[in-house]
PASEBA-1860 file (N, C-alpha, C; in nm, 3 decimals):
! residues 231
1> XXXXXXXX> -6.572/5.799/5.322/-6.576/5.687/5.226/-6.682/5.588/5.309 ~ -6.698/5.551/5.138/-6.840/5.467/5.148/-6.822/5.310/5.223 ~ -6.878/5.308/5.310/-6.808/5.169/5.437/-6.859/5.045/5.333 ~ -6.968/5.068/5.224/-6.976/4.930/5.132/-6.874/4.947/5.058 ~ -6.785/5.055/5.027/-6.663/4.996/4.909/-6.521/4.963/5.018 ~ -6.529/4.931/5.137/-6.401/4.916/5.206/-6.382/4.744/5.194 ~ -6.242/4.750/5.168/-6.197/4.606/5.127/-6.196/4.530/5.250 ~ -6.265/4.384/5.216/-6.253/4.316/5.318/-6.128/4.223/5.334
9> XXXXXXXX> -6.050/4.242/5.438/-5.917/4.190/5.423/-5.911/4.012/5.399 ~ -5.805/4.017/5.296/-5.833/3.831/5.251/-5.786/3.766/5.334 ~ -5.871/3.614/5.367/-5.810/3.539/5.444/-5.695/3.467/5.408 ~ -5.596/3.429/5.466/-5.476/3.334/5.399/-5.508/3.216/5.359 ~ -5.464/3.174/5.229/-5.540/3.042/5.227/-5.439/2.925/5.273 ~ -5.551/2.840/5.297/-5.478/2.711/5.412/-5.448/2.582/5.309 ~ -5.365/2.523/5.297/-5.335/2.386/5.216/-5.428/2.305/5.293 ~ -5.503/2.207/5.249/-5.533/2.106/5.338/-5.464/2.024/5.401
17> XXXXXXXX> -5.484/1.988/5.520/-5.401/1.910/5.600/-5.459/1.739/5.561 ~ -5.326/1.678/5.549/-5.351/1.546/5.530/-5.406/1.448/5.634 ~ -5.493/1.348/5.588/-5.542/1.310/5.680/-5.472/1.161/5.721 ~ -5.404/1.182/5.817/-5.268/1.054/5.819/-5.385/0.920/5.860 ~ -5.493/0.929/5.911/-5.579/0.813/5.977/-5.616/0.755/5.832 ~ -5.692/0.830/5.724/-5.711/0.773/5.612/-5.612/0.724/5.516 ~ -5.491/0.793/5.519/-5.353/0.742/5.462/-5.319/0.623/5.517 ~ -5.346/0.590/5.649/-5.304/0.464/5.685/-5.380/0.330/5.652
25> XXXXXXXX> -5.532/0.356/5.672/-5.629/0.279/5.600/-5.612/0.263/5.486 ~ -5.565/0.317/5.393/-5.578/0.337/5.219/-5.412/0.246/5.215 ~ -5.346/0.261/5.285/-5.199/0.201/5.293/-5.229/0.036/5.328 ~ -5.295/0.022/5.421/-5.347/-0.116/5.463/-5.395/-0.190/5.366 ~ -5.516/-0.114/5.321/-5.581/-0.173/5.224/-5.526/-0.231/5.130 ~ -5.420/-0.141/5.053/-5.343/-0.175/4.951/-5.248/-0.324/4.955 ~ -5.195/-0.284/5.056/-5.095/-0.426/5.120/-5.152/-0.518/5.109 ~ -5.317/-0.546/5.161/-5.402/-0.632/5.220/-5.444/-0.667/5.049
33> XXXXXXXX> -5.445/-0.610/4.950/-5.487/-0.664/4.836/-5.335/-0.718/4.732 ~ -5.259/-0.641/4.775/-5.116/-0.716/4.702/-5.081/-0.830/4.774 ~ -5.086/-0.869/4.915/-5.108/-1.005/4.966/-5.219/-1.108/4.910 ~ -5.299/-1.041/4.854/-5.416/-1.140/4.819/-5.386/-1.197/4.652 ~ -5.324/-1.096/4.598/-5.284/-1.159/4.468/-5.269/-1.280/4.432 ~ -5.321/-1.386/4.337/-5.277/-1.531/4.344/-5.196/-1.561/4.263 ~ -5.122/-1.463/4.166/-5.032/-1.474/4.140/-4.882/-1.438/4.198 ~ -4.760/-1.483/4.223/-4.653/-1.495/4.289/-4.612/-1.344/4.232
41> XXXXXXXX> -4.594/-1.235/4.329/-4.603/-1.091/4.308/-4.476/-1.016/4.407 ~ -4.368/-0.932/4.326/-4.257/-0.873/4.395/-4.254/-0.754/4.375 ~ -4.237/-0.675/4.450/-4.176/-0.510/4.442/-4.058/-0.524/4.444 ~ -3.989/-0.437/4.362/-3.849/-0.446/4.373/-3.765/-0.308/4.363 ~ -3.641/-0.281/4.386/-3.585/-0.141/4.323/-3.565/-0.196/4.199 ~ -3.506/-0.079/4.102/-3.422/-0.102/3.973/-3.317/-0.172/3.975 ~ -3.216/-0.205/4.088/-3.139/-0.311/4.108/-3.186/-0.453/4.118 ~ -3.314/-0.455/4.177/-3.342/-0.573/4.182/-3.359/-0.644/4.323
49> XXXXXXXX> -3.320/-0.548/4.402/-3.353/-0.579/4.555/-3.506/-0.585/4.610 ~ -3.526/-0.692/4.657/-3.678/-0.721/4.674/-3.718/-0.632/4.797 ~ -3.799/-0.534/4.763/-3.892/-0.443/4.862/-4.018/-0.510/4.956 ~ -4.075/-0.558/4.833/-4.198/-0.652/4.947/-4.249/-0.771/4.829 ~ -4.272/-0.893/4.871/-4.335/-1.001/4.821/-4.453/-1.023/4.896 ~ -4.556/-1.095/4.778/-4.679/-1.137/4.861/-4.664/-1.323/4.888 ~ -4.770/-1.354/4.926/-4.768/-1.485/5.035/-4.760/-1.585/4.886 ~ -4.797/-1.558/4.792/-4.772/-1.649/4.670/-4.631/-1.678/4.597
57> XXXXXXXX> -4.547/-1.566/4.620/-4.421/-1.536/4.571/-4.351/-1.628/4.708 ~ -4.386/-1.567/4.821/-4.286/-1.656/4.929/-4.310/-1.815/4.929 ~ -4.416/-1.830/4.918/-4.463/-1.966/4.889/-4.398/-2.044/4.800 ~ -4.355/-1.986/4.695/-4.259/-2.088/4.587/-4.139/-2.100/4.670 ~ -4.093/-2.043/4.786/-3.942/-2.087/4.844/-3.968/-2.123/4.988 ~ -4.098/-2.162/5.050/-4.138/-2.231/5.158/-4.102/-2.135/5.256 ~ -4.129/-1.992/5.254/-4.088/-1.895/5.346/-4.214/-1.757/5.380 ~ -4.157/-1.707/5.481/-4.244/-1.588/5.508/-4.180/-1.493/5.419
65> XXXXXXXX> -4.256/-1.400/5.409/-4.238/-1.258/5.297/-4.112/-1.185/5.370 ~ -4.097/-1.207/5.500/-4.034/-1.091/5.564/-3.860/-1.131/5.542 ~ -3.831/-1.247/5.543/-3.671/-1.285/5.507/-3.632/-1.269/5.357 ~ -3.739/-1.228/5.290/-3.712/-1.231/5.133/-3.646/-1.084/5.097 ~ -3.712/-1.006/5.183/-3.686/-0.855/5.158/-3.563/-0.806/5.206 ~ -3.478/-0.776/5.093/-3.325/-0.702/5.107/-3.256/-0.802/4.990 ~ -3.303/-0.923/4.963/-3.278/-1.042/4.901/-3.262/-0.962/4.750 ~ -3.191/-0.984/4.653/-3.176/-0.950/4.487/-3.241/-1.077/4.458
73> XXXXXXXX> -3.371/-1.035/4.351/-3.445/-1.123/4.254/-3.362/-1.207/4.197 ~ -3.231/-1.192/4.155/-3.164/-1.274/4.055/-3.094/-1.384/4.157 ~ -3.077/-1.375/4.267/-3.071/-1.464/4.335/-3.159/-1.581/4.352 ~ -3.285/-1.560/4.312/-3.390/-1.648/4.308/-3.418/-1.699/4.174 ~ -3.416/-1.620/4.092/-3.489/-1.653/3.962/-3.362/-1.604/3.850 ~ -3.332/-1.719/3.748/-3.208/-1.688/3.660/-3.315/-1.663/3.494 ~ -3.267/-1.535/3.478/-3.325/-1.503/3.325/-3.291/-1.639/3.233 ~ -3.362/-1.695/3.124/-3.318/-1.794/3.013/-3.258/-1.736/2.924
81> XXXXXXXX> -3.281/-1.609/2.883/-3.176/-1.519/2.785/-3.146/-1.407/2.841 ~ -3.013/-1.353/2.815/-2.979/-1.259/2.883/-3.050/-1.116/2.784 ~ -3.059/-1.133/2.679/-3.125/-1.038/2.574/-3.235/-0.971/2.656 ~ -3.323/-1.040/2.700/-3.453/-1.018/2.758/-3.429/-0.896/2.888 ~ -3.324/-0.938/2.977/-3.293/-0.851/3.069/-3.203/-0.754/3.034 ~ -3.139/-0.754/2.923/-3.065/-0.622/2.868/-3.183/-0.499/2.836 ~ -3.334/-0.577/2.795/-3.420/-0.471/2.714/-3.483/-0.375/2.874 ~ -3.493/-0.474/2.959/-3.527/-0.408/3.070/-3.452/-0.309/3.135
89> XXXXXXXX> -3.309/-0.342/3.108/-3.205/-0.261/3.185/-3.212/-0.098/3.085 ~ -3.203/-0.147/2.947/-3.225/-0.028/2.891/-3.337/0.061/2.908 ~ -3.482/-0.004/2.942/-3.592/0.072/2.992/-3.567/0.155/3.127 ~ -3.499/0.110/3.225/-3.493/0.145/3.342/-3.398/0.294/3.308 ~ -3.285/0.262/3.203/-3.191/0.356/3.211/-3.285/0.486/3.135 ~ -3.342/0.474/3.047/-3.433/0.569/2.979/-3.558/0.603/3.044 ~ -3.580/0.551/3.152/-3.706/0.560/3.251/-3.850/0.561/3.172 ~ -3.857/0.451/3.075/-3.946/0.423/3.009/-4.092/0.344/3.077
97> XXXXXXXX> -4.165/0.383/3.035/-4.304/0.306/3.142/-4.366/0.204/3.053 ~ -4.280/0.092/3.032/-4.322/-0.012/2.944/-4.322/-0.140/3.022 ~ -4.406/-0.257/2.979/-4.402/-0.358/3.001/-4.304/-0.459/2.924 ~ -4.242/-0.550/3.019/-4.146/-0.650/2.959/-4.196/-0.785/3.028 ~ -4.162/-0.889/2.938/-4.181/-1.030/2.994/-4.024/-1.102/2.983 ~ -4.013/-1.188/3.094/-3.847/-1.234/3.084/-3.899/-1.401/3.106 ~ -3.856/-1.466/3.040/-3.837/-1.614/3.028/-3.755/-1.644/3.173 ~ -3.801/-1.728/3.275/-3.697/-1.732/3.397/-3.721/-1.893/3.450
105> XXXXXXXX> -3.600/-1.935/3.510/-3.624/-2.053/3.576/-3.587/-2.040/3.718 ~ -3.617/-2.160/3.819/-3.578/-2.146/3.932/-3.599/-2.282/3.996 ~ -3.537/-2.319/4.117/-3.577/-2.451/4.188/-3.644/-2.438/4.298 ~ -3.733/-2.490/4.352/-3.825/-2.465/4.449/-3.742/-2.491/4.606 ~ -3.772/-2.489/4.715/-3.731/-2.504/4.819/-3.724/-2.669/4.844 ~ -3.821/-2.744/4.771/-3.848/-2.911/4.782/-3.754/-2.948/4.656 ~ -3.666/-2.875/4.593/-3.597/-2.957/4.466/-3.680/-2.956/4.359 ~ -3.784/-2.916/4.348/-3.873/-2.901/4.190/-3.812/-2.825/4.100
113> XXXXXXXX> -3.785/-2.794/3.967/-3.710/-2.720/3.921/-3.850/-2.669/3.822 ~ -3.863/-2.553/3.785/-3.993/-2.500/3.739/-3.923/-2.362/3.657 ~ -4.022/-2.350/3.565/-4.011/-2.234/3.454/-4.100/-2.177/3.406 ~ -4.120/-2.029/3.377/-4.230/-1.955/3.366/-4.169/-1.814/3.307 ~ -4.293/-1.733/3.343/-4.283/-1.578/3.273/-4.305/-1.505/3.335 ~ -4.187/-1.411/3.364/-4.199/-1.294/3.419/-4.220/-1.178/3.362 ~ -4.346/-1.111/3.433/-4.412/-0.986/3.370/-4.311/-0.858/3.440 ~ -4.281/-0.786/3.376/-4.193/-0.658/3.451/-4.255/-0.532/3.418
121> XXXXXXXX> -4.307/-0.481/3.501/-4.386/-0.346/3.477/-4.295/-0.249/3.560 ~ -4.287/-0.141/3.496/-4.191/-0.001/3.541/-4.283/0.077/3.604 ~ -4.263/0.106/3.723/-4.385/0.193/3.794/-4.321/0.298/3.884 ~ -4.404/0.429/3.869/-4.327/0.548/3.940/-4.438/0.622/3.977 ~ -4.421/0.733/4.091/-4.523/0.777/4.101/-4.523/0.925/3.983 ~ -4.420/0.951/3.978/-4.376/1.064/3.867/-4.322/1.033/3.735 ~ -4.316/1.104/3.657/-4.254/1.073/3.504/-4.105/1.107/3.523 ~ -4.056/1.165/3.610/-3.917/1.184/3.643/-3.839/1.115/3.724
129> XXXXXXXX> -3.930/1.055/3.810/-3.869/0.958/3.935/-3.837/0.819/3.892 ~ -3.696/0.787/3.897/-3.669/0.656/3.888/-3.749/0.570/3.918 ~ -3.809/0.458/3.830/-3.928/0.386/3.839/-3.833/0.262/3.965 ~ -3.924/0.184/4.020/-3.948/0.060/4.078/-4.012/-0.052/3.967 ~ -3.986/-0.167/3.992/-4.012/-0.268/3.925/-4.122/-0.355/3.993 ~ -4.222/-0.400/3.947/-4.352/-0.444/3.966/-4.296/-0.594/3.905 ~ -4.303/-0.724/3.950/-4.291/-0.842/3.910/-4.387/-0.943/3.922 ~ -4.460/-1.001/3.817/-4.577/-1.098/3.861/-4.514/-1.229/3.754
137> XXXXXXXX> -4.532/-1.351/3.852/-4.467/-1.448/3.793/-4.577/-1.541/3.752 ~ -4.610/-1.621/3.613/-4.677/-1.698/3.558/-4.559/-1.833/3.557 ~ -4.637/-1.933/3.647/-4.567/-2.046/3.623/-4.593/-2.149/3.522 ~ -4.520/-2.197/3.427/-4.508/-2.232/3.299/-4.548/-2.368/3.292 ~ -4.461/-2.456/3.368/-4.464/-2.604/3.363/-4.323/-2.655/3.481 ~ -4.330/-2.766/3.499/-4.239/-2.826/3.601/-4.162/-2.949/3.513 ~ -4.049/-2.953/3.508/-3.974/-3.047/3.477/-3.949/-3.145/3.601 ~ -3.937/-3.294/3.553/-3.945/-3.396/3.644/-3.820/-3.369/3.704
145> XXXXXXXX> -3.869/-3.396/3.850/-3.790/-3.414/3.947/-3.734/-3.528/4.026 ~ -3.644/-3.553/4.088/-3.618/-3.684/4.169/-3.739/-3.713/4.248 ~ -3.777/-3.866/4.255/-3.863/-3.900/4.315/-3.908/-3.868/4.435 ~ -3.772/-3.862/4.504/-3.790/-3.819/4.661/-3.853/-3.640/4.667 ~ -3.808/-3.560/4.577/-3.829/-3.425/4.590/-3.993/-3.448/4.543 ~ -4.043/-3.515/4.446/-4.167/-3.522/4.402/-4.300/-3.557/4.532 ~ -4.217/-3.646/4.584/-4.322/-3.684/4.706/-4.303/-3.562/4.811 ~ -4.203/-3.526/4.826/-4.198/-3.406/4.913/-4.298/-3.291/4.863
153> XXXXXXXX> -4.305/-3.248/4.772/-4.386/-3.161/4.697/-4.515/-3.208/4.697 ~ -4.562/-3.334/4.679/-4.708/-3.350/4.662/-4.732/-3.383/4.819 ~ -4.702/-3.452/4.932/-4.754/-3.529/5.032/-4.727/-3.411/5.155 ~ -4.600/-3.347/5.162/-4.571/-3.327/5.286/-4.610/-3.153/5.273 ~ -4.563/-3.081/5.381/-4.606/-2.936/5.392/-4.458/-2.861/5.420 ~ -4.461/-2.745/5.397/-4.317/-2.688/5.439/-4.313/-2.625/5.564 ~ -4.195/-2.554/5.628/-4.202/-2.482/5.762/-4.322/-2.410/5.777 ~ -4.368/-2.332/5.699/-4.474/-2.230/5.716/-4.595/-2.303/5.727
161> XXXXXXXX> -4.627/-2.386/5.631/-4.746/-2.460/5.641/-4.788/-2.525/5.743 ~ -4.643/-2.629/5.800/-4.670/-2.679/5.918/-4.678/-2.612/6.063 ~ -4.615/-2.477/6.070/-4.670/-2.395/6.180/-4.802/-2.326/6.171 ~ -4.862/-2.325/6.039/-4.991/-2.259/6.057/-5.093/-2.402/6.074 ~ -5.079/-2.497/6.040/-5.181/-2.652/6.058/-5.163/-2.668/6.200 ~ -5.034/-2.659/6.278/-5.032/-2.687/6.441/-5.080/-2.586/6.490 ~ -5.108/-2.440/6.484/-5.155/-2.330/6.537/-5.352/-2.399/6.515 ~ -5.373/-2.428/6.401/-5.497/-2.479/6.356/-5.572/-2.589/6.450
169> XXXXXXXX> -5.446/-2.656/6.465/-5.481/-2.801/6.530/-5.510/-2.765/6.685 ~ -5.442/-2.640/6.735/-5.455/-2.591/6.854/-5.581/-2.517/6.899 ~ -5.660/-2.480/6.783/-5.808/-2.419/6.797/-5.771/-2.271/6.769 ~ -5.664/-2.215/6.718/-5.633/-2.050/6.686/-5.726/-2.035/6.590 ~ -5.792/-1.913/6.578/-5.855/-1.832/6.477/-5.725/-1.832/6.344 ~ -5.799/-1.772/6.249/-5.707/-1.783/6.114/-5.617/-1.604/6.164 ~ -5.710/-1.507/6.229/-5.644/-1.401/6.281/-5.517/-1.453/6.358 ~ -5.568/-1.513/6.466/-5.453/-1.544/6.560/-5.344/-1.649/6.496
177> XXXXXXXX> -5.338/-1.702/6.386/-5.268/-1.777/6.335/-5.169/-1.661/6.265 ~ -5.250/-1.542/6.194/-5.151/-1.471/6.098/-5.068/-1.395/6.209 ~ -5.126/-1.351/6.333/-5.040/-1.269/6.413/-4.915/-1.356/6.451 ~ -4.917/-1.493/6.489/-4.845/-1.558/6.532/-4.724/-1.591/6.436 ~ -4.778/-1.623/6.306/-4.653/-1.649/6.213/-4.595/-1.508/6.133 ~ -4.671/-1.385/6.190/-4.598/-1.290/6.070/-4.681/-1.279/5.937 ~ -4.807/-1.316/5.904/-4.860/-1.327/5.794/-4.992/-1.230/5.808 ~ -5.063/-1.190/5.674/-5.162/-1.139/5.706/-5.276/-1.250/5.705
185> XXXXXXXX> -5.427/-1.196/5.730/-5.535/-1.309/5.705/-5.542/-1.370/5.584 ~ -5.500/-1.296/5.504/-5.501/-1.360/5.358/-5.403/-1.425/5.302 ~ -5.286/-1.393/5.360/-5.149/-1.494/5.364/-5.190/-1.632/5.434 ~ -5.249/-1.638/5.523/-5.272/-1.778/5.608/-5.406/-1.818/5.505 ~ -5.499/-1.778/5.489/-5.598/-1.811/5.379/-5.523/-1.881/5.274 ~ -5.437/-1.841/5.206/-5.362/-1.892/5.082/-5.299/-1.997/5.128 ~ -5.193/-2.027/5.231/-5.184/-2.143/5.267/-5.265/-2.251/5.287 ~ -5.362/-2.203/5.345/-5.484/-2.329/5.358/-5.535/-2.352/5.203
193> XXXXXXXX> -5.538/-2.239/5.124/-5.611/-2.293/5.029/-5.511/-2.402/4.925 ~ -5.368/-2.374/4.955/-5.240/-2.450/4.853/-5.295/-2.603/4.944 ~ -5.305/-2.608/5.060/-5.287/-2.725/5.124/-5.412/-2.820/5.070 ~ -5.512/-2.755/5.055/-5.638/-2.770/5.013/-5.663/-2.826/4.899 ~ -5.574/-2.767/4.791/-5.549/-2.792/4.661/-5.443/-2.919/4.643 ~ -5.337/-2.961/4.733/-5.240/-3.057/4.733/-5.326/-3.158/4.792 ~ -5.374/-3.187/4.893/-5.448/-3.264/4.950/-5.597/-3.342/4.930 ~ -5.669/-3.278/4.862/-5.774/-3.277/4.820/-5.889/-3.261/4.932
201> XXXXXXXX> -5.869/-3.210/5.024/-5.978/-3.182/5.127/-5.979/-3.030/5.135 ~ -6.121/-2.987/5.240/-6.136/-2.871/5.250/-6.190/-2.868/5.390 ~ -6.170/-2.739/5.458/-6.166/-2.739/5.579/-6.065/-2.751/5.680 ~ -6.050/-2.645/5.801/-5.932/-2.678/5.885/-5.931/-2.824/5.957 ~ -6.044/-2.875/5.970/-6.037/-2.997/6.058/-6.013/-3.088/5.958 ~ -6.034/-3.097/5.827/-5.980/-3.190/5.728/-5.821/-3.195/5.740 ~ -5.802/-3.044/5.717/-5.645/-3.036/5.681/-5.544/-3.100/5.816 ~ -5.637/-3.042/5.911/-5.531/-3.101/6.063/-5.537/-3.249/6.060
209> XXXXXXXX> -5.667/-3.303/6.016/-5.653/-3.479/6.020/-5.566/-3.518/5.905 ~ -5.544/-3.461/5.773/-5.467/-3.516/5.727/-5.325/-3.489/5.767 ~ -5.274/-3.377/5.815/-5.169/-3.338/5.833/-5.097/-3.468/5.954 ~ -5.185/-3.489/6.026/-5.123/-3.610/6.110/-5.109/-3.720/6.035 ~ -5.209/-3.759/5.948/-5.173/-3.880/5.871/-5.044/-3.842/5.783 ~ -5.026/-3.758/5.751/-4.899/-3.759/5.651/-4.798/-3.720/5.737 ~ -4.782/-3.712/5.877/-4.666/-3.692/5.945/-4.636/-3.558/5.956 ~ -4.696/-3.450/5.930/-4.664/-3.336/5.892/-4.668/-3.286/6.054
217> XXXXXXXX> -4.778/-3.331/6.139/-4.761/-3.275/6.282/-4.701/-3.383/6.371 ~ -4.660/-3.374/6.496/-4.597/-3.481/6.596/-4.739/-3.533/6.663 ~ -4.725/-3.659/6.646/-4.855/-3.733/6.704/-4.856/-3.750/6.832 ~ -4.770/-3.688/6.938/-4.758/-3.711/7.085/-4.743/-3.577/7.163 ~ -4.757/-3.496/7.057/-4.705/-3.337/7.113/-4.839/-3.280/7.183 ~ -4.841/-3.209/7.254/-4.941/-3.090/7.303/-4.877/-2.962/7.387 ~ -4.868/-2.860/7.350/-4.974/-2.808/7.217/-4.953/-2.845/7.094 ~ -5.019/-2.875/7.023/-4.960/-2.938/6.890/-4.847/-2.838/6.806
225> XXXXXXX> -4.745/-2.928/6.747/-4.635/-2.926/6.690/-4.580/-2.949/6.584 ~ -4.531/-2.906/6.485/-4.487/-2.937/6.373/-4.384/-3.089/6.388 ~ -4.373/-3.200/6.311/-4.272/-3.303/6.335/-4.171/-3.293/6.329 ~ -4.047/-3.315/6.378/-3.934/-3.320/6.362/-3.864/-3.375/6.239 ~ -3.794/-3.312/6.147/-3.718/-3.388/6.053/-3.674/-3.509/6.093 ~ -3.731/-3.617/6.036/-3.688/-3.752/6.030/-3.738/-3.828/6.158 ~ -3.822/-3.738/6.233/-3.893/-3.842/6.339/-3.997/-3.930/6.318
END
């Protein structure tokens, strides 16, 4: 037999091994981008159970993102018309990949009644897989609230903001603050931006000074701490 015509045994085809470190990197990058979105955003199952919210959405309730996981989005927002909600329900049943808008109302932690429009995107990795819901909230307008509630909204800070300010007053870096309160760095920066917009000042030093003037931080506590309610 001609040795040149001998068949060379085929090597078994090896499937590429997933790069777990790359997967972790891109997952963390995606979560960072999700948290950085300025619009209040939530990711939910088809029955409305919250899987994840970004800092802007959690900020509407004066909370960290973690405690909102597992809650129903319908506990937080009420649709203005049931017909719009039925359209979304029907789309979920038929596995449609469409975008819907639902007019919603809600009351913030400080008692301000708000209204807006919730954009509902049905998303999934495959066409046969039951979709999840990506919700993005556009705040429309605010109805007049009681004077005390308005004062709380425009002057004071919520619990998370007070903790962030106290850590900043103690000299913690943004990264250290994020680790201490369970936020990402982008989440902490979001709260700084919200406070800067509300109080009309920029920079950590100015925000801390304003927090003491507004009574958000206890004047006689070291290390710095949020003021006690009614104190």
